[in-house]
C-alpha positions as CSV (number, residue, x, y, z in Angstrom):
1,M,0.0,0.0,0.0
2,E,1.6,3.3,-1.1
3,V,1.2,5.9,1.5
4,K,1.2,9.5,0.3
5,T,2.1,12.8,2.1
6,F,3.6,16.3,1.7
7,K,6.9,17.9,2.5
8,G,7.2,19.5,6.0
9,G,4.8,19.2,8.9
10,A,5.3,17.5,12.2
11,H,4.6,14.2,13.9
12,I,2.5,15.0,17.0
13,P,1.2,12.6,19.6
14,H,-2.3,11.4,18.7
15,Y,-4.2,11.2,22.0
16,K,-7.0,9.5,20.0
17,S,-7.2,6.3,22.1
18,Y,-9.7,7.9,24.4
19,T,-12.4,7.9,21.7
20,E,-11.3,6.2,18.5
21,D,-13.3,3.0,19.4
22,K,-16.3,4.8,20.8
23,P,-19.4,4.4,18.6
24,I,-21.4,7.5,17.8
25,T,-24.1,8.1,20.4
26,R,-26.6,11.0,21.0
27,L,-26.1,13.5,23.8
28,S,-29.1,14.5,25.7
29,S,-31.0,17.6,24.5
30,P,-30.4,20.8,26.6
31,K,-33.2,22.8,28.1
32,E,-32.0,25.9,26.2
33,V,-30.1,26.4,23.0
34,I,-28.2,29.5,21.8
35,I,-28.1,29.8,18.0
36,P,-25.6,32.4,16.8
37,L,-26.7,34.3,13.7
38,L,-23.1,34.1,12.4
39,Q,-21.7,30.6,12.2
40,H,-19.9,30.9,8.9
41,M,-17.6,32.9,6.8
42,G,-19.5,35.8,5.3
43,A,-22.5,37.9,6.2
44,P,-24.5,37.3,9.4
45,C,-28.1,36.3,9.2
46,E,-31.1,38.4,10.1
47,P,-33.6,36.9,12.5
48,L,-36.8,35.6,11.0
49,V,-38.5,35.2,14.4
50,K,-39.2,37.4,17.4
51,V,-39.2,36.9,21.2
52,G,-42.2,34.8,22.2
53,D,-42.5,32.9,18.9
54,K,-43.0,29.1,19.0
55,V,-40.6,27.3,16.7
56,K,-40.3,23.7,15.5
57,I,-37.1,21.7,15.2
58,G,-35.6,22.3,11.8
59,Q,-37.4,25.6,11.2
60,K,-35.4,28.3,9.5
61,I,-35.0,31.2,12.0
62,G,-32.3,33.3,10.4
63,E,-31.2,34.2,6.9
64,S,-29.3,36.6,4.7
65,E,-29.6,37.5,1.1
66,E,-25.9,37.7,0.7
67,L,-24.2,35.0,-1.4
68,F,-21.5,34.3,1.3
69,S,-23.9,33.3,4.1
70,A,-25.8,30.3,5.4
71,P,-29.2,30.3,7.1
72,V,-29.6,29.0,10.6
73,H,-32.3,26.7,12.0
74,A,-33.9,25.8,15.3
75,S,-32.2,22.7,16.7
76,V,-35.1,22.2,19.2
77,S,-38.8,22.8,19.3
78,G,-39.7,25.5,21.8
79,T,-40.1,29.2,22.5
80,V,-37.8,32.1,21.5
81,T,-36.9,33.7,24.8
82,A,-34.3,36.2,23.6
83,I,-32.5,37.7,20.6
84,E,-29.4,39.3,22.0
85,P,-25.6,39.3,22.1
86,R,-24.2,36.2,23.7
87,T,-20.7,34.8,24.1
88,V,-19.7,32.6,21.2
89,P,-16.7,30.2,20.9
90,T,-14.4,33.0,19.6
91,G,-14.9,34.8,22.9
92,D,-16.8,37.6,21.1
93,K,-20.4,38.5,21.8
94,D,-22.6,38.0,18.7
95,D,-26.3,38.2,18.1
96,C,-27.9,34.9,19.0
97,I,-31.5,33.5,19.1
98,V,-32.1,31.8,22.4
99,I,-34.8,29.0,22.5
100,E,-36.2,27.3,25.5
101,A,-37.0,23.7,24.6
102,D,-40.5,22.3,25.2
103,D,-41.2,18.9,26.8
104,G,-41.9,17.1,23.5
105,P,-39.7,14.9,21.4
106,Q,-36.5,16.7,20.3
107,E,-35.2,14.5,17.5
108,F,-35.6,15.4,13.8
109,E,-37.9,13.0,12.0
110,M,-35.9,11.4,9.1
111,K,-38.5,11.0,6.3
112,Q,-37.2,10.4,2.8
113,V,-38.5,13.2,0.5
114,R,-36.2,12.6,-2.6
115,D,-34.7,9.6,-4.4
116,P,-30.9,9.8,-4.6
117,E,-31.1,8.3,-8.1
118,T,-33.4,11.1,-9.5
119,V,-32.3,14.2,-7.6
120,T,-31.4,17.0,-10.0
121,V,-28.4,19.2,-9.7
122,E,-30.6,22.2,-9.1
123,E,-32.4,20.4,-6.3
124,Y,-29.2,19.4,-4.7
125,R,-27.8,22.9,-4.8
126,E,-31.0,24.4,-3.4
127,C,-31.1,21.8,-0.6
128,V,-27.5,22.6,0.4
129,R,-28.3,26.3,0.5
130,E,-31.5,26.0,2.4
131,G,-30.0,23.5,4.8
132,G,-27.5,26.0,6.0
133,L,-24.5,23.8,5.2
134,V,-21.0,25.0,5.9
135,G,-17.6,23.4,6.0
136,M,-17.7,21.3,9.1
137,G,-14.0,20.6,9.3
138,G,-13.3,24.1,10.7
139,A,-13.4,26.6,7.8
140,A,-17.2,27.1,7.9
141,L,-17.3,28.4,4.3
142,P,-20.9,28.3,3.1
143,T,-21.1,24.9,1.2
144,H,-23.5,26.1,-1.5
145,V,-20.7,28.3,-2.9
146,Q,-18.8,25.2,-3.9
147,T,-21.7,23.4,-5.6
148,S,-21.4,25.2,-9.0
149,P,-17.7,25.9,-9.7
150,R,-16.9,28.4,-12.4
151,Q,-14.3,26.3,-14.1
152,P,-14.2,22.6,-15.0
153,V,-13.5,20.2,-12.1
154,D,-12.4,16.6,-12.7
155,T,-11.9,15.5,-9.1
156,L,-13.8,15.5,-5.8
157,L,-11.4,15.0,-2.9
158,L,-13.0,13.9,0.4
159,N,-11.0,14.9,3.4
160,G,-11.0,12.1,6.0
161,A,-7.5,12.8,7.3
162,E,-8.6,14.2,10.7
163,C,-5.0,14.9,11.6
164,E,-5.5,16.9,14.8
165,P,-4.8,15.1,18.1
166,F,-7.8,13.9,20.1
167,L,-10.4,14.3,17.3
168,T,-12.1,11.1,16.1
169,C,-15.6,12.3,15.0
170,D,-14.8,12.0,11.3
171,H,-13.1,8.7,11.9
172,R,-16.2,7.2,13.5
173,L,-18.5,8.8,10.8
174,M,-16.5,7.0,8.1
175,V,-16.7,3.7,9.9
176,E,-20.4,3.9,10.8
177,K,-21.8,6.0,7.9
178,A,-19.7,4.8,4.9
179,E,-22.7,4.2,2.7
180,E,-24.2,7.6,3.3
181,L,-20.8,9.2,2.7
182,I,-20.4,7.5,-0.7
183,K,-24.0,8.4,-1.7
184,G,-23.2,12.0,-0.7
185,A,-20.1,11.9,-2.8
186,E,-22.2,10.8,-5.8
187,L,-24.5,13.8,-5.4
188,K,-21.5,16.1,-5.1
189,M,-19.8,14.7,-8.2
190,K,-22.9,15.2,-10.2
191,S,-23.2,18.8,-9.0
192,I,-19.6,19.8,-9.9
193,G,-19.2,17.6,-12.9
194,A,-16.3,15.5,-11.5
195,S,-15.5,12.1,-13.0
196,K,-13.4,10.9,-10.0
197,T,-13.6,10.9,-6.2
198,L,-10.6,10.4,-4.0
199,I,-11.0,9.7,-0.3
200,G,-7.9,10.7,1.6
201,I,-7.6,8.9,5.0
202,E,-4.6,8.7,7.3
203,V,-3.4,5.1,7.8
204,N,-4.0,5.2,11.5
205,K,-7.7,4.6,10.7
206,P,-7.6,1.2,9.1
207,D,-11.2,0.4,10.0
208,A,-12.4,3.5,8.1
209,I,-10.3,2.6,5.1
210,E,-11.7,-1.0,5.2
211,A,-15.3,0.3,5.6
212,I,-15.1,2.6,2.6
213,N,-13.2,0.2,0.4
214,K,-15.9,-2.4,1.0
215,I,-18.6,0.1,-0.3
216,I,-16.6,1.2,-3.4
217,E,-15.2,-2.2,-4.4
218,G,-15.1,-2.7,-8.1
219,R,-15.7,1.0,-9.0
220,D,-13.3,2.9,-11.2
221,D,-14.6,6.3,-10.3
222,M,-13.8,6.2,-6.6
223,E,-10.6,5.4,-4.7
224,V,-9.2,5.5,-1.2
225,V,-5.9,7.3,-0.9
226,P,-3.9,6.2,2.2
227,L,-2.1,9.1,3.7
228,A,0.8,9.3,6.1
229,V,0.0,10.2,9.7
230,K,1.4,13.7,9.9
231,Y,0.1,17.1,10.9
232,P,-1.3,19.1,9.1
233,Q,-2.2,16.4,6.5
234,G,-5.8,17.4,6.5
235,F,-5.3,21.0,5.4
236,K,-6.7,21.6,1.9
237,S,-3.5,22.4,0.0
238,H,-1.6,19.5,1.6
239,M,-4.4,17.1,0.9
240,I,-4.5,18.1,-2.7
241,K,-0.7,17.7,-3.1
242,A,-0.6,14.4,-1.3
243,A,-3.6,12.8,-3.1
244,T,-3.3,14.2,-6.6
245,D,0.4,15.4,-6.8
246,R,-0.9,18.7,-8.1
247,D,1.2,21.6,-7.0
248,V,-0.8,24.3,-5.2
249,P,0.5,27.8,-5.7
250,R,0.0,30.2,-2.8
251,G,-3.4,31.8,-2.9
252,A,-4.8,29.4,-5.5
253,R,-8.3,28.1,-5.2
254,S,-8.7,24.4,-5.3
255,A,-11.2,24.6,-8.2
256,E,-8.5,26.3,-10.3
257,L,-6.6,23.0,-10.0
258,G,-9.5,21.0,-11.2
259,C,-10.3,19.8,-7.7
260,I,-12.9,20.4,-5.0
261,V,-12.1,19.4,-1.4
262,R,-15.0,18.5,0.9
263,N,-14.9,17.3,4.5
264,V,-16.5,13.9,5.1
265,G,-18.9,15.3,7.7
266,T,-20.1,18.0,5.4
267,T,-20.6,15.4,2.6
268,V,-22.9,13.3,4.8
269,A,-24.8,16.4,6.1
270,A,-25.4,17.6,2.4
271,Y,-26.8,14.1,1.6
272,E,-29.2,14.3,4.6
273,A,-30.2,17.8,3.6
274,T,-31.0,16.6,0.1
275,I,-32.7,13.3,0.8
276,Y,-34.4,14.1,4.1
277,D,-34.7,17.9,4.1
278,K,-32.7,17.9,7.3
279,P,-30.9,21.2,7.9
280,L,-27.6,21.4,9.8
281,I,-29.1,21.4,13.3
282,E,-26.7,18.9,14.9
283,R,-23.4,17.3,14.3
284,I,-20.9,14.6,15.6
285,I,-18.4,16.1,18.0
286,T,-15.6,14.4,19.9
287,V,-15.6,15.1,23.7
288,S,-12.2,14.0,25.1
289,G,-9.4,14.6,27.5
290,P,-7.5,12.5,30.1
291,R,-9.9,13.2,32.9
292,V,-13.2,13.2,31.0
293,T,-15.3,10.5,32.7
294,K,-17.4,9.7,29.6
295,P,-15.3,10.6,26.5
296,G,-16.9,9.8,23.2
297,N,-18.2,10.8,19.8
298,Y,-21.6,12.4,20.3
299,I,-24.3,13.8,18.1
300,I,-24.9,17.2,19.7
301,K,-27.4,19.8,18.8
302,I,-26.1,23.1,17.4
303,G,-26.6,25.7,20.1
304,T,-26.0,23.4,23.1
305,P,-24.0,25.2,25.8
306,L,-20.6,23.8,26.5
307,A,-21.5,23.5,30.2
308,H,-24.2,21.1,29.3
309,V,-21.8,19.0,27.2
310,L,-19.3,18.8,30.0
311,K,-21.8,18.0,32.6
312,E,-23.3,15.1,30.5
313,C,-19.8,13.7,29.9
314,G,-19.0,13.6,33.6
315,V,-16.7,16.6,33.9
316,E,-17.0,18.3,37.3
317,E,-13.6,19.6,38.3
318,L,-12.1,22.2,36.0
319,E,-9.7,24.0,38.3
320,G,-6.5,24.5,36.4
321,H,-7.9,22.8,33.3
322,K,-8.5,24.4,29.9
323,V,-11.6,23.8,27.8
324,V,-11.0,24.0,24.1
325,N,-13.5,24.3,21.3
326,G,-12.0,22.3,18.4
327,G,-8.7,20.5,18.2
328,P,-5.6,21.4,20.4
329,M,-3.7,22.9,17.4
330,T,-6.3,25.1,15.8
331,G,-9.1,25.3,18.4
332,L,-10.0,28.1,20.8
333,A,-9.6,28.1,24.6
334,Q,-13.0,29.0,26.1
335,V,-13.6,31.9,28.4
336,D,-17.3,31.3,29.0
337,L,-18.7,27.7,29.2
338,N,-22.2,29.1,28.3
339,A,-20.8,29.6,24.7
340,P,-22.6,27.2,22.4
341,V,-21.6,24.4,20.1
342,V,-21.7,25.8,16.5
343,K,-21.7,24.3,13.0
344,N,-17.9,23.9,12.8
345,T,-17.3,22.6,16.3
346,T,-15.3,19.4,15.8
347,G,-14.4,18.8,19.4
348,V,-14.8,19.8,23.1
349,L,-11.5,19.0,24.8
350,V,-10.7,19.3,28.5
351,L,-6.9,19.6,28.9
352,P,-5.4,19.1,32.3
353,P,-2.7,21.4,33.7
354,E,0.2,19.2,32.7
355,M,-0.9,19.5,29.0
356,I,-1.1,23.3,29.1
357,P,2.1,25.2,28.2
358,E,3.7,27.4,30.8
359,E,2.9,31.0,30.6
360,G,5.6,33.5,29.6
361,F,8.1,33.4,26.7
362,T,11.4,34.7,25.7
363,D,12.9,36.3,22.6
364,C,13.4,34.1,19.6
365,V,16.6,32.0,20.0
366,R,17.0,31.5,16.2
367,C,16.8,27.8,16.4
368,G,14.9,27.5,13.1
369,K,12.6,24.7,14.1
370,C,9.5,26.7,13.1
371,V,11.0,27.4,9.7
372,E,12.0,23.8,9.2
373,R,8.5,22.5,10.0
374,C,6.3,25.2,8.4
375,P,4.1,23.3,5.9
376,V,3.7,26.4,3.7
377,Y,7.4,27.3,3.7
378,L,7.2,30.6,5.6
379,Y,9.5,32.1,8.2
380,P,7.3,32.2,11.3
381,N,10.2,33.5,13.4
382,H,10.5,36.7,11.4
383,I,6.7,37.1,10.8
384,S,5.9,36.8,14.5
385,T,8.7,39.2,15.5
386,F,7.2,41.8,13.1
387,S,3.7,41.0,14.4
388,E,4.8,41.4,18.0
389,A,6.2,44.9,17.2
390,Y,3.1,45.8,15.1
391,L,5.3,46.2,12.0
392,L,2.4,45.1,9.8
393,E,3.9,46.2,6.4
394,E,7.1,44.2,7.1
395,A,4.9,41.2,8.1
396,E,3.0,41.4,4.9
397,E,6.3,41.5,2.9
398,W,7.2,38.2,4.6
399,D,3.8,36.7,3.4
400,I,2.0,36.7,6.7
401,M,-1.4,36.4,4.9
402,D,-0.3,33.0,3.5
403,C,-0.1,31.5,7.0
404,I,-2.7,28.7,7.5
405,E,-2.6,29.1,11.3
406,C,-1.9,25.4,11.8
407,G,0.0,26.0,15.1
408,I,3.1,23.9,14.3
409,C,5.4,26.9,14.9
410,A,4.1,27.5,18.4
411,Y,4.2,23.7,19.1
412,S,7.9,23.6,18.0
413,C,9.1,26.8,19.7
414,V,11.7,26.1,22.4
415,A,11.3,29.7,23.6
416,N,7.5,29.0,24.2
417,R,6.6,32.0,22.0
418,P,2.9,32.2,21.0
419,I,3.8,32.5,17.4
420,V,0.5,31.6,15.8
421,Q,-1.4,33.8,18.2
422,M,0.8,36.8,17.3
423,I,0.3,36.1,13.7
424,K,-3.5,35.7,14.0
425,K,-3.8,39.1,15.7
426,A,-1.6,40.8,13.1
427,K,-3.6,39.3,10.3
428,Q,-6.8,40.6,11.8
429,K,-5.3,44.1,12.0
430,I,-4.1,43.9,8.4
431,Q,-7.5,42.8,7.2
432,K,-9.2,45.6,9.0
433,K,-6.7,48.1,7.5
434,H,-7.4,46.9,4.0
435,K,-11.2,47.0,4.5
436,A,-10.9,50.6,5.7
437,K,-9.1,51.5,2.5
438,Q,-11.9,50.1,0.3
């Protein structure tokens, strides 16, 4: 079996043993959900409901007319009790619709409304748009934008790498929902006009590789691509290079290379939106950490407060611990456990004190480890130094905007410098500066 990969990156401890064998189960429904009106790249939604309204599970409650946006839906049936700013996983306060759940059933009824064999491209695109689909691997780009590429696309690349430590939700989805994944890929291929689907999976998931190979056995238009276990193997440009051997110039869109990359979770969600009219109101999330009593891969409703998730998973003592929304490399430490699960939440991690880097850092010691391991061949040492000093023009000259914020630089730094955090803040300032000039 030929294993493919990319140049650079780092081998990071997996910490996946806590949950990689845990079947997908459903977490209890909370008494209250908090639905942010912005859970995607692009324009925020405007509320379609008001305080006091009764809503049903799956009902659209927020929408925008902008192309780069995705509607939001009620994940429970109940009563709208507030429309106000609430803390979200980024630590910001965004407008949210708060719903108090009623006492009735809170599971979406999966009734087939379309035949996968006869669904038209137009129906698929409309269902993806109306279902509020976004990239569920982390980017949260509105999925409907990718359903009608402007240039010819020959390859659909399904991203099943899941290279971040701890996270196993995509792994379990591929094992348990392989058939739905392949049916979802067929719909996506029809939409973009692709003739081939490649499914990239790291080789530390042999059961997922086996499950999918069993479904696609004998097909010439689909193939599993075994990938080396290395971070950040799952990032789009590295996935394309490893799976197709196509060079990805900086700033290039994947469609320009004849390839569309889709997360496996998003692919299944798009299938469910098309065949069952199920909007993105819940998702599979890994809850993990050395001291989590009930770690696992749970179906959790969008809008569920993190405090509810932790309580249901047996987490009581948090003194000295850090709660992370997402993976440990790219996720966000939480300042408020009332913040909700959102569409691109992949994990809820509880990291004990011994896993948290010590505070404080020194000047760069010029060891070059961050440069050696940078998967997009930048100089994080120089860029972070300019970022720290607010020398934004110099940082731009050293290609700061090409940083994919994977976190390898900070992980590798012997001086404990928060390199990626410095770069993130500088990029935000640069983006604001450019918007102000427009």
